[in-house]
C-alpha positions in Angstrom: 15.9 71.3 176.3 14.7 73.1 173.5 14.6 71.7 170.0 17.7 72.2 167.7 17.4 74.5 165.1 17.0 72.9 161.5 20.2 74.8 160.0 22.9 72.3 159.5 25.5 75.3 160.2 24.1 76.2 163.3 22.3 74.2 166.3 20.9 75.5 169.8 19.9 74.0 172.8 18.7 75.8 176.0 22.4 76.3 177.3 24.6 75.7 174.1 25.2 76.8 170.6 26.6 74.6 167.9 28.2 76.2 164.7 30.1 75.2 162.0 33.9 75.6 162.5 35.8 78.6 161.0 39.5 79.3 160.4 39.3 81.2 163.4 38.7 78.1 165.7 42.0 76.7 164.9 43.4 77.6 168.2 40.5 76.1 170.1 41.1 72.8 168.0 44.5 72.9 169.1 43.7 73.7 172.6 41.2 70.9 173.2 43.3 68.4 171.2 46.7 69.1 172.8 45.2 68.5 176.4 46.2 65.2 177.3 43.5 64.5 179.5 41.0 65.1 176.4 42.8 62.5 174.1 43.7 60.2 176.8 41.5 57.2 175.4 42.4 58.5 171.5 45.9 59.2 171.6 46.2 59.1 167.9 43.7 62.2 167.6 46.2 64.3 170.0 47.9 67.4 168.2 50.9 69.2 169.4 51.5 71.7 166.7 49.2 74.6 165.0 50.0 73.2 161.8 48.3 69.8 162.8 45.1 72.0 164.0 45.2 74.0 160.7 45.1 70.8 158.8 42.2 69.1 161.2 40.1 72.2 160.6 40.6 71.7 156.8 39.7 68.2 156.9 36.3 69.2 158.8 35.8 72.1 156.3 36.0 69.6 153.1 33.8 67.6 155.0 31.3 70.2 155.6 31.8 71.3 151.7 31.2 67.7 150.6 28.4 66.5 152.9 26.6 69.7 154.1 27.2 68.5 157.8 30.3 67.6 160.1 31.7 68.8 163.4 30.2 71.7 165.2 32.0 74.1 167.6 30.2 74.1 170.7 29.9 77.1 173.3 27.7 78.3 175.8 25.0 81.0 175.1 26.3 84.4 176.8 29.9 83.1 177.5 33.0 83.7 175.4 34.9 80.7 174.2 34.6 77.2 173.0 33.7 74.4 175.1 34.7 71.8 172.6 33.6 69.9 169.7 30.5 67.6 168.7 29.5 66.2 165.5 29.0 63.4 162.8 31.0 62.0 159.9 30.5 59.4 157.5 32.6 56.0 157.9 31.9 52.5 157.5 31.3 50.0 160.3 31.4 46.2 159.1 31.4 47.2 155.6 28.1 49.4 156.1 28.1 53.3 155.6 27.2 54.8 159.0 27.7 58.2 160.7 30.3 58.4 163.6 29.1 60.5 166.4 32.1 62.5 168.0 32.4 64.6 171.0 35.5 66.0 172.4 35.4 68.9 175.1 38.1 70.8 177.1 38.8 69.4 180.2 37.7 72.4 181.9 34.1 72.0 180.5 33.7 68.4 181.8 31.2 67.2 184.4 28.3 69.7 183.7 26.3 67.8 180.9 27.7 69.9 178.0 28.8 66.9 175.9 25.7 65.1 176.7 23.6 68.1 175.6 25.3 68.8 172.6 25.7 65.0 171.7 21.7 64.8 172.0 21.4 67.9 169.5 23.4 66.2 167.1 21.6 62.9 167.2 18.3 64.7 166.8 19.8 66.7 163.9 21.1 63.4 162.4 18.1 61.4 162.8 16.0 64.3 161.3 18.3 65.3 158.2 20.2 62.1 157.4 17.9 59.2 158.3 19.4 56.7 156.0 22.5 56.5 157.5 22.8 54.5 161.0 24.6 56.6 163.8 27.1 55.2 166.1 29.6 56.1 168.6 32.8 54.3 169.0 34.1 54.4 172.6 36.9 52.7 174.6 35.9 50.4 177.2 37.7 52.3 179.8 36.2 55.7 178.9 32.8 55.5 181.2 32.4 59.1 180.8 32.1 59.0 177.0 29.7 55.9 177.3 27.3 58.0 179.4 27.5 60.9 176.8 26.4 58.2 174.1 23.8 56.9 176.2 22.5 60.3 177.5 22.3 61.1 173.5 20.0 58.0 173.1 22.4 55.5 171.8 22.5 52.0 173.3 25.6 49.6 173.6 25.8 46.8 170.8 28.4 44.3 171.8 28.0 42.5 168.8 29.4 45.5 166.6 32.2 45.9 168.6 35.4 46.2 166.6 39.0 47.0 166.7 39.7 50.8 166.3 42.6 53.2 165.6 43.8 53.1 169.3 42.5 49.9 170.2 39.3 48.0 170.9 36.0 49.9 170.3 32.7 49.5 172.2 29.9 50.4 169.6 26.9 52.3 170.7 23.9 52.8 168.1 21.0 54.9 167.7 17.9 52.8 166.7 19.4 49.3 167.6 16.7 47.8 165.9 18.7 48.4 162.6 21.7 46.4 164.0 19.9 43.3 165.3 22.6 40.3 165.7 
């Protein structure tokens, strides 16, 4: 895989481009977040109306304005359309500021390594550009595909950090597990 570019607004891998969302991506946000399979493990993220997708886009845009990074739209070089979304957002875990690694892709993009490739690029970008914040991924115990994506991106399971999440119990995966020794 090629090295991601250093611009926050655009990352590139061998197969994928990742760019800051634009207002024109609202329909793609709705399409991915309204697919029942895509939100099966995180039902609180499911969207049903265009207005909800517009508000989600606005939240993502505010985060970009505030922090200079956020969630990227992911697509494939030389192909039209968006595959999904991958990125980071600041949050707290057990009272500590962290970055949460997020990835959600259209079911039609599943099974081809796109999420793992995008998550790996985002993980590398975060390590280079926001090294002071630990990177985590919150994954439902039954979501084995998401667990594989976190592992492919270089994160390791940290059972001592597991916690209750928005939609149930979260398994926590961490980059640089030495920062979180029990």
